[in-house]
C-alpha angles and dihedrals in degrees: 000000000000117000118247130204135167151137115276106189120196118206134170144122122303114288094019088127100252094143093045090053095047093047092049094050095045093042095230134083098251096151122050117240127206134157090249123095122249096023093144113076104164136051106253124192121214122186127221111191134189131156089264105041149009117216113198101204117201118204110195139182116274119268107265141157105261114242098175143358095286090056090049091055090048091053091047087058089053092047092051089048091055093046097052098039120126085191123016117207115199104203115200131190104227089213092054107025105147124115123190121229094264092051092048090051091047096053094041093065094094115096093198126087117302120208117195113214120185110204136196095039087156086073096052145043129262090247093055092044091052092050094048090048093049093049094050094043088061092050101040103029094213124191091230140007131209136176117216146161106221091186094055098033094242110164094355090135090048089052092054093045092049096045095044090055088067097048118112121242104267141134117258115285093209135030109280093237092056121099103187146003094238128092131232094261090059093052092046091054090047092051090053091047090050090059090052090052090050097044102041135054141208116011100345098088093047093049094054134086127180121219122186101210099175133023119181118188113205130174099264103014141028116223113211125188118190141171122220103211120210132174102229140031090241089059090051090058092049093051093049092045130192110331089350094297094135100053090041090057091050091050096047094049095042094047091055092055094042092052090051090048098050097029094232143093115274136204107203122194115189125188129176119230130185118226106171116230092348091161089066097042116102093195095054093042090052092047091051095049102258095112124043 
């Protein structure tokens, strides 16, 4: 049997479950997951390998209307994902399935096969799932359709079988023992950012960025030094919290996950730094990897 490999890019609106699906298929938490919309900011690749194929899964930010430069870079990541897809998966939350005309035009750019996947069927009924699927089939004209529950693993094997059938014959793009294209520093910063999304409300999570500025690997412990970036002094005070309780909570929770991820003890030093209007600053966004 000839070996297949290709880029399977998953796009959809915020909270469709893209990260949950990618994590489940890869078998590792590569993308952070929170109840808040637009948690994912970068395009993250996850690799699914068998003897017969390599699926390069692409988890992308949700499709949104850009409000500032950071949003524009996020949507550029989605656009690039659509353009270079061998197979494009449109992932839809069955409880919030509607796309407007602009969104439909945006996700229909790709000339390669489109697979419509309706997610979160555990939260709906077969009748509703069938109606959502029929409505979107008419609008998107996909090659295939599938109903899944990424959270519960329902039809995960069917997803892999279906997607792999559309892959081109090609040697593996990445070593078969590799799970992602991102490095440890990236995942550490994402784990810290996840705690901020979980611990804070309103604008605070969206106004923060996490930068790992130093990572020292020692024999028995890794020493990690990171900045939590905010846009205003008032946000700095909220992150730190009364008597440092806020930043301590972030550190305790993040360190636990980082240690589990790297399999080693961690010393984590967090500092808060103000960078005014960083979400609108091309120079900062480029420096932090949002703009090529």
